mmCIF file of the N, C-alpha and C atoms, coordinates in Angstrom:
data_MODEL
# 
_entry.id   MODEL 
# 
loop_
_atom_site.group_PDB 
_atom_site.id 
_atom_site.type_symbol 
_atom_site.label_atom_id 
_atom_site.label_alt_id 
_atom_site.label_comp_id 
_atom_site.label_asym_id 
_atom_site.label_entity_id 
_atom_site.label_seq_id 
_atom_site.pdbx_PDB_ins_code 
_atom_site.Cartn_x 
_atom_site.Cartn_y 
_atom_site.Cartn_z 
_atom_site.occupancy 
_atom_site.B_iso_or_equiv 
_atom_site.pdbx_formal_charge 
_atom_site.auth_seq_id 
_atom_site.auth_comp_id 
_atom_site.auth_asym_id 
_atom_site.auth_atom_id 
_atom_site.pdbx_PDB_model_num 
ATOM 1   N N  . MET A 1 1  ? 12.697  12.287  -4.399  1.00 0.00 ? 1  MET A N  1 
ATOM 2   C CA . MET A 1 1  ? 13.747  11.335  -4.083  1.00 0.00 ? 1  MET A CA 1 
ATOM 3   C C  . MET A 1 1  ? 13.599  10.877  -2.630  1.00 0.00 ? 1  MET A C  1 
ATOM 4   N N  . GLY A 1 2  ? 13.929  9.617   -2.404  1.00 0.00 ? 2  GLY A N  1 
ATOM 5   C CA . GLY A 1 2  ? 13.886  9.090   -1.053  1.00 0.00 ? 2  GLY A CA 1 
ATOM 6   C C  . GLY A 1 2  ? 12.548  8.494   -0.654  1.00 0.00 ? 2  GLY A C  1 
ATOM 7   N N  . THR A 1 3  ? 11.576  8.472   -1.565  1.00 0.00 ? 3  THR A N  1 
ATOM 8   C CA . THR A 1 3  ? 10.294  7.832   -1.299  1.00 0.00 ? 3  THR A CA 1 
ATOM 9   C C  . THR A 1 3  ? 10.119  6.691   -2.296  1.00 0.00 ? 3  THR A C  1 
ATOM 10  N N  . ILE A 1 4  ? 9.214   5.764   -2.016  1.00 0.00 ? 4  ILE A N  1 
ATOM 11  C CA . ILE A 1 4  ? 8.961   4.667   -2.955  1.00 0.00 ? 4  ILE A CA 1 
ATOM 12  C C  . ILE A 1 4  ? 8.526   5.245   -4.299  1.00 0.00 ? 4  ILE A C  1 
ATOM 13  N N  . ARG A 1 5  ? 7.601   6.201   -4.245  1.00 0.00 ? 5  ARG A N  1 
ATOM 14  C CA . ARG A 1 5  ? 7.116   6.802   -5.490  1.00 0.00 ? 5  ARG A CA 1 
ATOM 15  C C  . ARG A 1 5  ? 8.250   7.512   -6.227  1.00 0.00 ? 5  ARG A C  1 
ATOM 16  N N  . GLY A 1 6  ? 9.071   8.241   -5.502  1.00 0.00 ? 6  GLY A N  1 
ATOM 17  C CA . GLY A 1 6  ? 10.153  8.990   -6.124  1.00 0.00 ? 6  GLY A CA 1 
ATOM 18  C C  . GLY A 1 6  ? 11.292  8.125   -6.637  1.00 0.00 ? 6  GLY A C  1 
ATOM 19  N N  . ASP A 1 7  ? 11.610  7.053   -5.911  1.00 0.00 ? 7  ASP A N  1 
ATOM 20  C CA . ASP A 1 7  ? 12.760  6.217   -6.266  1.00 0.00 ? 7  ASP A CA 1 
ATOM 21  C C  . ASP A 1 7  ? 12.454  5.182   -7.346  1.00 0.00 ? 7  ASP A C  1 
ATOM 22  N N  . PHE A 1 8  ? 11.194  4.795   -7.508  1.00 0.00 ? 8  PHE A N  1 
ATOM 23  C CA . PHE A 1 8  ? 10.863  3.716   -8.433  1.00 0.00 ? 8  PHE A CA 1 
ATOM 24  C C  . PHE A 1 8  ? 9.985   4.166   -9.596  1.00 0.00 ? 8  PHE A C  1 
ATOM 25  N N  . THR A 1 9  ? 10.124  5.401   -10.014 1.00 0.00 ? 9  THR A N  1 
ATOM 26  C CA . THR A 1 9  ? 9.357   5.865   -11.164 1.00 0.00 ? 9  THR A CA 1 
ATOM 27  C C  . THR A 1 9  ? 10.290  6.451   -12.202 1.00 0.00 ? 9  THR A C  1 
ATOM 28  N N  . ILE A 1 10 ? 9.865   6.377   -13.440 1.00 0.00 ? 10 ILE A N  1 
ATOM 29  C CA . ILE A 1 10 ? 10.598  7.048   -14.511 1.00 0.00 ? 10 ILE A CA 1 
ATOM 30  C C  . ILE A 1 10 ? 9.736   8.176   -15.067 1.00 0.00 ? 10 ILE A C  1 
ATOM 31  N N  . ASP A 1 11 ? 8.620   8.428   -14.420 1.00 0.00 ? 11 ASP A N  1 
ATOM 32  C CA . ASP A 1 11 ? 7.680   9.442   -14.858 1.00 0.00 ? 11 ASP A CA 1 
ATOM 33  C C  . ASP A 1 11 ? 7.828   10.683  -13.985 1.00 0.00 ? 11 ASP A C  1 
ATOM 34  N N  . SER A 1 12 ? 7.284   11.792  -14.440 1.00 0.00 ? 12 SER A N  1 
ATOM 35  C CA . SER A 1 12 ? 7.314   13.024  -13.656 1.00 0.00 ? 12 SER A CA 1 
ATOM 36  C C  . SER A 1 12 ? 6.092   13.859  -14.003 1.00 0.00 ? 12 SER A C  1 
ATOM 37  N N  . TYR A 1 13 ? 5.824   14.861  -13.165 1.00 0.00 ? 13 TYR A N  1 
ATOM 38  C CA . TYR A 1 13 ? 4.711   15.765  -13.446 1.00 0.00 ? 13 TYR A CA 1 
ATOM 39  C C  . TYR A 1 13 ? 4.945   16.505  -14.760 1.00 0.00 ? 13 TYR A C  1 
ATOM 40  N N  . GLU A 1 14 ? 6.175   16.875  -15.028 1.00 0.00 ? 14 GLU A N  1 
ATOM 41  C CA . GLU A 1 14 ? 6.487   17.607  -16.252 1.00 0.00 ? 14 GLU A CA 1 
ATOM 42  C C  . GLU A 1 14 ? 6.192   16.761  -17.489 1.00 0.00 ? 14 GLU A C  1 
ATOM 43  N N  . VAL A 1 15 ? 6.638   15.495  -17.479 1.00 0.00 ? 15 VAL A N  1 
ATOM 44  C CA . VAL A 1 15 ? 6.418   14.610  -18.623 1.00 0.00 ? 15 VAL A CA 1 
ATOM 45  C C  . VAL A 1 15 ? 4.933   14.321  -18.801 1.00 0.00 ? 15 VAL A C  1 
ATOM 46  N N  . SER A 1 16 ? 4.246   14.036  -17.701 1.00 0.00 ? 16 SER A N  1 
ATOM 47  C CA . SER A 1 16 ? 2.815   13.738  -17.819 1.00 0.00 ? 16 SER A CA 1 
ATOM 48  C C  . SER A 1 16 ? 2.036   14.962  -18.287 1.00 0.00 ? 16 SER A C  1 
ATOM 49  N N  . ASP A 1 17 ? 2.415   16.148  -17.834 1.00 0.00 ? 17 ASP A N  1 
ATOM 50  C CA . ASP A 1 17 ? 1.753   17.369  -18.313 1.00 0.00 ? 17 ASP A CA 1 
ATOM 51  C C  . ASP A 1 17 ? 1.965   17.548  -19.813 1.00 0.00 ? 17 ASP A C  1 
ATOM 52  N N  . ALA A 1 18 ? 3.183   17.293  -20.281 1.00 0.00 ? 18 ALA A N  1 
ATOM 53  C CA . ALA A 1 18 ? 3.482   17.431  -21.709 1.00 0.00 ? 18 ALA A CA 1 
ATOM 54  C C  . ALA A 1 18 ? 2.670   16.444  -22.541 1.00 0.00 ? 18 ALA A C  1 
ATOM 55  N N  . ASP A 1 19 ? 2.412   15.252  -21.976 1.00 0.00 ? 19 ASP A N  1 
ATOM 56  C CA . ASP A 1 19 ? 1.623   14.220  -22.666 1.00 0.00 ? 19 ASP A CA 1 
ATOM 57  C C  . ASP A 1 19 ? 0.129   14.348  -22.400 1.00 0.00 ? 19 ASP A C  1 
ATOM 58  N N  . ASP A 1 20 ? -0.276  15.314  -21.552 1.00 0.00 ? 20 ASP A N  1 
ATOM 59  C CA . ASP A 1 20 ? -1.671  15.535  -21.178 1.00 0.00 ? 20 ASP A CA 1 
ATOM 60  C C  . ASP A 1 20 ? -2.306  14.273  -20.589 1.00 0.00 ? 20 ASP A C  1 
ATOM 61  N N  . ARG A 1 21 ? -1.644  13.719  -19.553 1.00 0.00 ? 21 ARG A N  1 
ATOM 62  C CA . ARG A 1 21 ? -2.121  12.503  -18.883 1.00 0.00 ? 21 ARG A CA 1 
ATOM 63  C C  . ARG A 1 21 ? -1.744  12.561  -17.409 1.00 0.00 ? 21 ARG A C  1 
ATOM 64  N N  . ALA A 1 22 ? -2.247  11.604  -16.654 1.00 0.00 ? 22 ALA A N  1 
ATOM 65  C CA . ALA A 1 22 ? -1.904  11.494  -15.240 1.00 0.00 ? 22 ALA A CA 1 
ATOM 66  C C  . ALA A 1 22 ? -0.497  10.930  -15.085 1.00 0.00 ? 22 ALA A C  1 
ATOM 67  N N  . VAL A 1 23 ? 0.117   11.188  -13.936 1.00 0.00 ? 23 VAL A N  1 
ATOM 68  C CA . VAL A 1 23 ? 1.428   10.623  -13.628 1.00 0.00 ? 23 VAL A CA 1 
ATOM 69  C C  . VAL A 1 23 ? 1.268   9.126   -13.399 1.00 0.00 ? 23 VAL A C  1 
ATOM 70  N N  . ARG A 1 24 ? 2.140   8.356   -14.003 1.00 0.00 ? 24 ARG A N  1 
ATOM 71  C CA . ARG A 1 24 ? 2.141   6.899   -13.785 1.00 0.00 ? 24 ARG A CA 1 
ATOM 72  C C  . ARG A 1 24 ? 3.064   6.611   -12.606 1.00 0.00 ? 24 ARG A C  1 
ATOM 73  N N  . ASN A 1 25 ? 2.556   5.879   -11.618 1.00 0.00 ? 25 ASN A N  1 
ATOM 74  C CA . ASN A 1 25 ? 3.398   5.557   -10.466 1.00 0.00 ? 25 ASN A CA 1 
ATOM 75  C C  . ASN A 1 25 ? 3.021   4.205   -9.903  1.00 0.00 ? 25 ASN A C  1 
ATOM 76  N N  . LEU A 1 26 ? 3.865   3.690   -9.018  1.00 0.00 ? 26 LEU A N  1 
ATOM 77  C CA . LEU A 1 26 ? 3.646   2.376   -8.411  1.00 0.00 ? 26 LEU A CA 1 
ATOM 78  C C  . LEU A 1 26 ? 2.810   2.437   -7.152  1.00 0.00 ? 26 LEU A C  1 
ATOM 79  N N  . ILE A 1 27 ? 2.695   3.603   -6.556  1.00 0.00 ? 27 ILE A N  1 
ATOM 80  C CA . ILE A 1 27 ? 2.079   3.735   -5.247  1.00 0.00 ? 27 ILE A CA 1 
ATOM 81  C C  . ILE A 1 27 ? 0.871   4.659   -5.325  1.00 0.00 ? 27 ILE A C  1 
ATOM 82  N N  . HIS A 1 28 ? -0.180  4.265   -4.637  1.00 0.00 ? 28 HIS A N  1 
ATOM 83  C CA . HIS A 1 28 ? -1.341  5.137   -4.483  1.00 0.00 ? 28 HIS A CA 1 
ATOM 84  C C  . HIS A 1 28 ? -1.793  5.059   -3.037  1.00 0.00 ? 28 HIS A C  1 
ATOM 85  N N  . ALA A 1 29 ? -2.125  6.170   -2.476  1.00 0.00 ? 29 ALA A N  1 
ATOM 86  C CA . ALA A 1 29 ? -2.664  6.202   -1.119  1.00 0.00 ? 29 ALA A CA 1 
ATOM 87  C C  . ALA A 1 29 ? -4.017  6.879   -1.160  1.00 0.00 ? 29 ALA A C  1 
ATOM 88  N N  . SER A 1 30 ? -5.003  6.252   -0.559  1.00 0.00 ? 30 SER A N  1 
ATOM 89  C CA . SER A 1 30 ? -6.340  6.828   -0.495  1.00 0.00 ? 30 SER A CA 1 
ATOM 90  C C  . SER A 1 30 ? -6.376  7.915   0.564   1.00 0.00 ? 30 SER A C  1 
ATOM 91  N N  . GLY A 1 31 ? -7.329  8.825   0.421   1.00 0.00 ? 31 GLY A N  1 
ATOM 92  C CA . GLY A 1 31 ? -7.445  9.932   1.354   1.00 0.00 ? 31 GLY A CA 1 
ATOM 93  C C  . GLY A 1 31 ? -8.114  9.577   2.656   1.00 0.00 ? 31 GLY A C  1 
ATOM 94  N N  . SER A 1 32 ? -8.870  8.475   2.683   1.00 0.00 ? 32 SER A N  1 
ATOM 95  C CA . SER A 1 32 ? -9.585  8.073   3.891   1.00 0.00 ? 32 SER A CA 1 
ATOM 96  C C  . SER A 1 32 ? -9.889  6.583   3.810   1.00 0.00 ? 32 SER A C  1 
ATOM 97  N N  . PRO A 1 33 ? -10.238 5.952   4.935   1.00 0.00 ? 33 PRO A N  1 
ATOM 98  C CA . PRO A 1 33 ? -10.617 4.531   4.901   1.00 0.00 ? 33 PRO A CA 1 
ATOM 99  C C  . PRO A 1 33 ? -11.830 4.268   4.004   1.00 0.00 ? 33 PRO A C  1 
ATOM 100 N N  . ASP A 1 34 ? -12.809 5.173   4.003   1.00 0.00 ? 34 ASP A N  1 
ATOM 101 C CA . ASP A 1 34 ? -13.984 4.992   3.133   1.00 0.00 ? 34 ASP A CA 1 
ATOM 102 C C  . ASP A 1 34 ? -13.588 5.062   1.661   1.00 0.00 ? 34 ASP A C  1 
ATOM 103 N N  . GLU A 1 35 ? -12.736 6.008   1.339   1.00 0.00 ? 35 GLU A N  1 
ATOM 104 C CA . GLU A 1 35 ? -12.250 6.144   -0.039  1.00 0.00 ? 35 GLU A CA 1 
ATOM 105 C C  . GLU A 1 35 ? -11.455 4.906   -0.443  1.00 0.00 ? 35 GLU A C  1 
ATOM 106 N N  . ALA A 1 36 ? -10.642 4.391   0.464   1.00 0.00 ? 36 ALA A N  1 
ATOM 107 C CA . ALA A 1 36 ? -9.844  3.192   0.187   1.00 0.00 ? 36 ALA A CA 1 
ATOM 108 C C  . ALA A 1 36 ? -10.746 2.005   -0.113  1.00 0.00 ? 36 ALA A C  1 
ATOM 109 N N  . GLU A 1 37 ? -11.797 1.850   0.645   1.00 0.00 ? 37 GLU A N  1 
ATOM 110 C CA . GLU A 1 37 ? -12.713 0.727   0.428   1.00 0.00 ? 37 GLU A CA 1 
ATOM 111 C C  . GLU A 1 37 ? -13.327 0.777   -0.972  1.00 0.00 ? 37 GLU A C  1 
ATOM 112 N N  . LYS A 1 38 ? -13.717 1.958   -1.411  1.00 0.00 ? 38 LYS A N  1 
ATOM 113 C CA . LYS A 1 38 ? -14.278 2.120   -2.761  1.00 0.00 ? 38 LYS A CA 1 
ATOM 114 C C  . LYS A 1 38 ? -13.224 1.854   -3.826  1.00 0.00 ? 38 LYS A C  1 
ATOM 115 N N  . GLU A 1 39 ? -12.015 2.359   -3.620  1.00 0.00 ? 39 GLU A N  1 
ATOM 116 C CA . GLU A 1 39 ? -10.959 2.214   -4.619  1.00 0.00 ? 39 GLU A CA 1 
ATOM 117 C C  . GLU A 1 39 ? -10.468 0.772   -4.728  1.00 0.00 ? 39 GLU A C  1 
ATOM 118 N N  . ILE A 1 40 ? -10.438 0.060   -3.631  1.00 0.00 ? 40 ILE A N  1 
ATOM 119 C CA . ILE A 1 40 ? -9.999  -1.336  -3.650  1.00 0.00 ? 40 ILE A CA 1 
ATOM 120 C C  . ILE A 1 40 ? -10.890 -2.155  -4.574  1.00 0.00 ? 40 ILE A C  1 
ATOM 121 N N  . THR A 1 41 ? -12.195 -1.932  -4.501  1.00 0.00 ? 41 THR A N  1 
ATOM 122 C CA . THR A 1 41 ? -13.113 -2.690  -5.364  1.00 0.00 ? 41 THR A CA 1 
ATOM 123 C C  . THR A 1 41 ? -12.965 -2.304  -6.831  1.00 0.00 ? 41 THR A C  1 
ATOM 124 N N  . LEU A 1 42 ? -12.477 -1.109  -7.106  1.00 0.00 ? 42 LEU A N  1 
ATOM 125 C CA . LEU A 1 42 ? -12.251 -0.692  -8.493  1.00 0.00 ? 42 LEU A CA 1 
ATOM 126 C C  . LEU A 1 42 ? -11.033 -1.378  -9.107  1.00 0.00 ? 42 LEU A C  1 
ATOM 127 N N  . TRP A 1 43 ? -9.988  -1.564  -8.315  1.00 0.00 ? 43 TRP A N  1 
ATOM 128 C CA . TRP A 1 43 ? -8.705  -1.973  -8.860  1.00 0.00 ? 43 TRP A CA 1 
ATOM 129 C C  . TRP A 1 43 ? -8.333  -3.432  -8.597  1.00 0.00 ? 43 TRP A C  1 
ATOM 130 N N  . PHE A 1 44 ? -8.987  -4.091  -7.636  1.00 0.00 ? 44 PHE A N  1 
ATOM 131 C CA . PHE A 1 44 ? -8.582  -5.454  -7.272  1.00 0.00 ? 44 PHE A CA 1 
ATOM 132 C C  . PHE A 1 44 ? -9.755  -6.419  -7.275  1.00 0.00 ? 44 PHE A C  1 
ATOM 133 N N  . LYS A 1 45 ? -9.467  -7.669  -7.614  1.00 0.00 ? 45 LYS A N  1 
ATOM 134 C CA . LYS A 1 45 ? -10.432 -8.764  -7.481  1.00 0.00 ? 45 LYS A CA 1 
ATOM 135 C C  . LYS A 1 45 ? -10.309 -9.314  -6.066  1.00 0.00 ? 45 LYS A C  1 
ATOM 136 N N  . GLY A 1 46 ? -11.371 -9.947  -5.580  1.00 0.00 ? 46 GLY A N  1 
ATOM 137 C CA . GLY A 1 46 ? -11.356 -10.506 -4.234  1.00 0.00 ? 46 GLY A CA 1 
ATOM 138 C C  . GLY A 1 46 ? -10.193 -11.443 -3.981  1.00 0.00 ? 46 GLY A C  1 
ATOM 139 N N  . GLU A 1 47 ? -9.853  -12.268 -4.974  1.00 0.00 ? 47 GLU A N  1 
ATOM 140 C CA . GLU A 1 47 ? -8.766  -13.237 -4.791  1.00 0.00 ? 47 GLU A CA 1 
ATOM 141 C C  . GLU A 1 47 ? -7.378  -12.584 -4.795  1.00 0.00 ? 47 GLU A C  1 
ATOM 142 N N  . GLU A 1 48 ? -7.308  -11.315 -5.133  1.00 0.00 ? 48 GLU A N  1 
ATOM 143 C CA . GLU A 1 48 ? -6.033  -10.609 -5.109  1.00 0.00 ? 48 GLU A CA 1 
ATOM 144 C C  . GLU A 1 48 ? -5.739  -9.958  -3.755  1.00 0.00 ? 48 GLU A C  1 
ATOM 145 N N  . LEU A 1 49 ? -6.702  -9.987  -2.858  1.00 0.00 ? 49 LEU A N  1 
ATOM 146 C CA . LEU A 1 49 ? -6.546  -9.365  -1.543  1.00 0.00 ? 49 LEU A CA 1 
ATOM 147 C C  . LEU A 1 49 ? -6.092  -10.393 -0.525  1.00 0.00 ? 49 LEU A C  1 
ATOM 148 N N  . HIS A 1 50 ? -5.152  -10.020 0.308   1.00 0.00 ? 50 HIS A N  1 
ATOM 149 C CA . HIS A 1 50 ? -4.604  -10.926 1.313   1.00 0.00 ? 50 HIS A CA 1 
ATOM 150 C C  . HIS A 1 50 ? -4.478  -10.199 2.641   1.00 0.00 ? 50 HIS A C  1 
ATOM 151 N N  . SER A 1 51 ? -4.744  -10.905 3.708   1.00 0.00 ? 51 SER A N  1 
ATOM 152 C CA . SER A 1 51 ? -4.528  -10.368 5.053   1.00 0.00 ? 51 SER A CA 1 
ATOM 153 C C  . SER A 1 51 ? -3.266  -11.010 5.618   1.00 0.00 ? 51 SER A C  1 
ATOM 154 N N  . TYR A 1 52 ? -2.485  -10.224 6.291   1.00 0.00 ? 52 TYR A N  1 
ATOM 155 C CA . TYR A 1 52 ? -1.285  -10.762 6.924   1.00 0.00 ? 52 TYR A CA 1 
ATOM 156 C C  . TYR A 1 52 ? -0.926  -9.904  8.122   1.00 0.00 ? 52 TYR A C  1 
ATOM 157 N N  . ARG A 1 53 ? -0.157  -10.482 8.996   1.00 0.00 ? 53 ARG A N  1 
ATOM 158 C CA . ARG A 1 53 ? 0.351   -9.746  10.153  1.00 0.00 ? 53 ARG A CA 1 
ATOM 159 C C  . ARG A 1 53 ? 1.859   -9.733  10.078  1.00 0.00 ? 53 ARG A C  1 
ATOM 160 N N  . LEU A 1 54 ? 2.436   -8.614  10.393  1.00 0.00 ? 54 LEU A N  1 
ATOM 161 C CA . LEU A 1 54 ? 3.886   -8.521  10.470  1.00 0.00 ? 54 LEU A CA 1 
ATOM 162 C C  . LEU A 1 54 ? 4.363   -9.247  11.719  1.00 0.00 ? 54 LEU A C  1 
ATOM 163 N N  . ILE A 1 55 ? 5.550   -9.808  11.684  1.00 0.00 ? 55 ILE A N  1 
ATOM 164 C CA . ILE A 1 55 ? 6.067   -10.556 12.826  1.00 0.00 ? 55 ILE A CA 1 
ATOM 165 C C  . ILE A 1 55 ? 6.171   -9.672  14.064  1.00 0.00 ? 55 ILE A C  1 
ATOM 166 N N  . ASN A 1 56 ? 6.491   -8.391  13.882  1.00 0.00 ? 56 ASN A N  1 
ATOM 167 C CA . ASN A 1 56 ? 6.587   -7.524  15.060  1.00 0.00 ? 56 ASN A CA 1 
ATOM 168 C C  . ASN A 1 56 ? 5.228   -7.327  15.720  1.00 0.00 ? 56 ASN A C  1 
ATOM 169 N N  . GLU A 1 57 ? 4.133   -7.398  14.955  1.00 0.00 ? 57 GLU A N  1 
ATOM 170 C CA . GLU A 1 57 ? 2.799   -7.333  15.558  1.00 0.00 ? 57 GLU A CA 1 
ATOM 171 C C  . GLU A 1 57 ? 2.543   -8.579  16.403  1.00 0.00 ? 57 GLU A C  1 
ATOM 172 N N  . ALA A 1 58 ? 2.940   -9.736  15.891  1.00 0.00 ? 58 ALA A N  1 
ATOM 173 C CA . ALA A 1 58 ? 2.753   -10.978 16.644  1.00 0.00 ? 58 ALA A CA 1 
ATOM 174 C C  . ALA A 1 58 ? 3.558   -10.951 17.933  1.00 0.00 ? 58 ALA A C  1 
ATOM 175 N N  . ILE A 1 59 ? 4.791   -10.481 17.845  1.00 0.00 ? 59 ILE A N  1 
ATOM 176 C CA . ILE A 1 59 ? 5.650   -10.439 19.028  1.00 0.00 ? 59 ILE A CA 1 
ATOM 177 C C  . ILE A 1 59 ? 5.081   -9.480  20.072  1.00 0.00 ? 59 ILE A C  1 
ATOM 178 N N  . LEU A 1 60 ? 4.597   -8.337  19.617  1.00 0.00 ? 60 LEU A N  1 
ATOM 179 C CA . LEU A 1 60 ? 4.086   -7.339  20.555  1.00 0.00 ? 60 LEU A CA 1 
ATOM 180 C C  . LEU A 1 60 ? 2.728   -7.702  21.146  1.00 0.00 ? 60 LEU A C  1 
ATOM 181 N N  . TYR A 1 61 ? 1.862   -8.339  20.354  1.00 0.00 ? 61 TYR A N  1 
ATOM 182 C CA . TYR A 1 61 ? 0.469   -8.472  20.771  1.00 0.00 ? 61 TYR A CA 1 
ATOM 183 C C  . TYR A 1 61 ? 0.000   -9.886  21.082  1.00 0.00 ? 61 TYR A C  1 
ATOM 184 N N  . ASP A 1 62 ? 0.702   -10.928 20.652  1.00 0.00 ? 62 ASP A N  1 
ATOM 185 C CA . ASP A 1 62 ? 0.278   -12.296 20.961  1.00 0.00 ? 62 ASP A CA 1 
ATOM 186 C C  . ASP A 1 62 ? 0.690   -12.629 22.382  1.00 0.00 ? 62 ASP A C  1 
ATOM 187 N N  . VAL A 1 63 ? -0.260  -13.073 23.181  1.00 0.00 ? 63 VAL A N  1 
ATOM 188 C CA . VAL A 1 63 ? -0.021  -13.332 24.591  1.00 0.00 ? 63 VAL A CA 1 
ATOM 189 C C  . VAL A 1 63 ? 0.943   -14.495 24.794  1.00 0.00 ? 63 VAL A C  1 
ATOM 190 N N  . ASN A 1 64 ? 0.819   -15.558 24.012  1.00 0.00 ? 64 ASN A N  1 
ATOM 191 C CA . ASN A 1 64 ? 1.579   -16.771 24.265  1.00 0.00 ? 64 ASN A CA 1 
ATOM 192 C C  . ASN A 1 64 ? 2.330   -17.213 23.001  1.00 0.00 ? 64 ASN A C  1 
ATOM 193 N N  . LEU A 1 65 ? 3.048   -16.314 22.373  1.00 0.00 ? 65 LEU A N  1 
ATOM 194 C CA . LEU A 1 65 ? 3.749   -16.602 21.133  1.00 0.00 ? 65 LEU A CA 1 
ATOM 195 C C  . LEU A 1 65 ? 4.794   -17.705 21.299  1.00 0.00 ? 65 LEU A C  1 
ATOM 196 N N  . ASP A 1 66 ? 5.510   -17.699 22.421  1.00 0.00 ? 66 ASP A N  1 
ATOM 197 C CA . ASP A 1 66 ? 6.590   -18.661 22.615  1.00 0.00 ? 66 ASP A CA 1 
ATOM 198 C C  . ASP A 1 66 ? 6.131   -19.977 23.243  1.00 0.00 ? 66 ASP A C  1 
ATOM 199 N N  . GLY A 1 67 ? 4.857   -20.101 23.573  1.00 0.00 ? 67 GLY A N  1 
ATOM 200 C CA . GLY A 1 67 ? 4.338   -21.325 24.156  1.00 0.00 ? 67 GLY A CA 1 
ATOM 201 C C  . GLY A 1 67 ? 4.611   -21.472 25.630  1.00 0.00 ? 67 GLY A C  1 
ATOM 202 N N  . ILE A 1 68 ? 5.245   -20.502 26.229  1.00 0.00 ? 68 ILE A N  1 
ATOM 203 C CA . ILE A 1 68 ? 5.544   -20.541 27.667  1.00 0.00 ? 68 ILE A CA 1 
ATOM 204 C C  . ILE A 1 68 ? 4.467   -19.753 28.412  1.00 0.00 ? 68 ILE A C  1 
ATOM 205 N N  . LEU A 1 69 ? 3.792   -20.427 29.303  1.00 0.00 ? 69 LEU A N  1 
ATOM 206 C CA . LEU A 1 69 ? 2.773   -19.748 30.094  1.00 0.00 ? 69 LEU A CA 1 
ATOM 207 C C  . LEU A 1 69 ? 3.456   -18.887 31.139  1.00 0.00 ? 69 LEU A C  1 
ATOM 208 N N  . GLU A 1 70 ? 3.075   -17.636 31.193  1.00 0.00 ? 70 GLU A N  1 
ATOM 209 C CA . GLU A 1 70 ? 3.726   -16.714 32.139  1.00 0.00 ? 70 GLU A CA 1 
ATOM 210 C C  . GLU A 1 70 ? 2.737   -16.230 33.163  1.00 0.00 ? 70 GLU A C  1 
# 
């Protein structure tokens, strides 16, 4: 409870064990960046991948976000 995986699933280890299958969940985290790179190619097509920046990253790291030279 209190995690994305815990709050948005109707599955459990007990149910999956009884059905002799893996737990079905919405979230997966890779163990390392290398592992993530391999897994991404297994589960996603190139056109399904998107790059984006959060607004707080832009505010913190963009030198001239507001257009005012300082």
